[in-house]
C-alpha positions as CSV (number, residue, x, y, z in Angstrom):
1,M,-111.7,205.6,150.4
2,T,-110.4,204.4,153.3
3,I,-112.5,202.8,155.8
4,H,-111.1,202.2,158.9
5,T,-112.6,199.2,161.2
6,S,-112.5,201.2,164.5
7,T,-115.5,203.6,162.8
8,G,-117.5,200.5,161.5
9,I,-119.3,200.7,157.7
10,S,-122.2,202.6,159.2
11,G,-119.9,205.2,160.4
12,A,-118.0,205.8,157.6
13,L,-121.1,206.1,155.4
14,G,-122.7,208.8,157.5
15,A,-126.5,208.8,158.9
16,R,-128.4,207.7,155.8
17,G,-126.0,204.5,155.2
18,S,-125.3,206.0,151.3
19,G,-122.3,208.2,151.6
20,L,-124.1,210.4,149.1
21,G,-125.8,212.8,151.6
22,G,-126.9,213.3,154.8
23,A,-125.2,214.2,157.9
24,G,-121.8,213.5,158.8
25,S,-120.6,212.7,155.0
26,S,-119.5,216.0,153.7
27,A,-116.0,214.3,152.8
28,L,-117.5,211.1,151.4
29,A,-119.7,213.3,148.8
30,L,-119.1,212.9,145.3
31,P,-119.2,216.3,143.4
32,L,-121.8,216.4,140.5
33,I,-121.0,217.2,137.0
34,S,-123.6,219.4,135.5
35,N,-124.6,218.2,131.4
36,P,-120.4,216.4,131.0
37,E,-119.8,216.3,127.3
38,P,-118.4,212.9,125.9
39,R,-115.0,212.7,124.9
40,V,-115.2,210.7,121.8
41,P,-111.6,210.1,120.4
42,S,-111.1,210.3,116.7
43,A,-110.0,206.6,116.1
44,S,-113.8,206.2,117.0
45,L,-114.6,208.7,114.0
46,G,-113.2,206.7,111.5
47,N,-109.8,208.3,111.3
48,D,-106.8,206.5,110.2
49,T,-104.2,207.8,113.0
50,P,-100.8,206.5,113.8
51,E,-101.6,205.6,117.2
52,L,-104.1,203.6,116.5
53,Q,-102.5,201.8,114.0
54,K,-99.9,201.2,116.6
55,A,-101.6,200.1,119.6
56,F,-103.6,197.7,116.8
57,T,-100.3,196.0,116.1
58,D,-99.0,195.5,119.3
59,F,-102.2,194.1,120.4
60,V,-103.1,191.6,118.0
61,G,-99.3,191.0,117.9
62,Q,-99.0,190.5,121.6
63,S,-101.9,188.2,122.1
64,F,-101.5,186.0,119.4
65,F,-97.8,185.5,119.6
66,G,-98.2,185.4,123.6
67,E,-100.8,182.7,123.3
68,L,-98.8,180.5,120.8
69,L,-95.5,180.8,123.1
70,K,-97.9,179.8,126.2
71,Q,-99.1,176.7,124.0
72,M,-95.7,175.7,123.1
73,R,-94.0,176.0,126.6
74,A,-97.3,174.5,127.7
75,T,-96.5,171.1,125.2
76,V,-92.7,171.0,126.1
77,G,-92.2,169.2,129.6
78,K,-89.4,169.8,132.0
79,P,-86.5,167.8,131.3
80,A,-85.0,165.6,134.0
81,Y,-81.4,167.5,134.0
82,M,-80.5,171.1,133.1
83,H,-83.9,172.8,134.9
84,G,-83.5,176.1,136.5
85,G,-85.6,175.2,139.1
86,F,-87.8,177.1,141.3
87,G,-85.9,180.7,139.6
88,E,-86.7,179.3,136.2
89,D,-90.6,179.3,136.7
90,V,-90.8,182.1,138.2
91,F,-88.8,184.6,135.9
92,Q,-90.5,181.9,132.7
93,S,-93.4,184.6,132.4
94,Q,-91.2,187.3,132.4
95,L,-88.8,185.9,129.6
96,D,-91.6,185.2,127.3
97,Q,-93.4,188.6,127.4
98,V,-89.8,189.9,126.8
99,L,-90.1,187.7,124.0
100,V,-93.5,189.0,122.6
101,E,-92.9,192.2,122.5
102,R,-89.7,191.4,120.0
103,I,-91.2,189.0,118.2
104,S,-94.4,191.8,117.7
105,D,-91.9,194.4,116.8
106,A,-90.2,192.1,114.3
107,S,-93.3,190.4,112.3
108,G,-96.6,192.1,114.1
109,A,-97.9,194.2,111.3
110,T,-97.1,191.8,108.7
111,F,-99.8,189.6,110.4
112,S,-102.0,192.7,111.6
113,D,-101.9,195.1,109.0
114,P,-104.6,192.9,106.6
115,M,-107.0,192.5,110.3
116,Y,-106.5,196.4,110.6
117,Q,-107.8,197.6,106.8
118,L,-110.4,194.9,107.4
119,M,-111.4,197.0,110.7
120,L,-111.2,200.3,108.4
121,A,-113.4,199.4,106.1
122,R,-115.9,198.1,108.2
123,R,-116.1,201.6,110.1
124,S,-116.6,203.4,107.1
């Protein structure tokens, strides 16, 4: 929804000011859904799926190793010589993200598999 500054907020919201009814607000009206069926993913039913395990491994690995690398970078100061300047500062986070993804792919499963098994044990 785009509100143009020339129409103002009251003009964009319709005569009653809600945007959900009233004259002149047919473009802003939301369709009503009668009795929507809730979508329950198979993972929430306690089923062990490869997609769930991969997502869990990626999340745990990247969260852990990302925080580890961030704290490591915080403890090391900038060197007096051989510093990349502004370019290094800009692209350091992108390099860290690539490193975290590769570390997580290489050894994230050994770190997150026991946590995944505990999660499944609590769900059943």
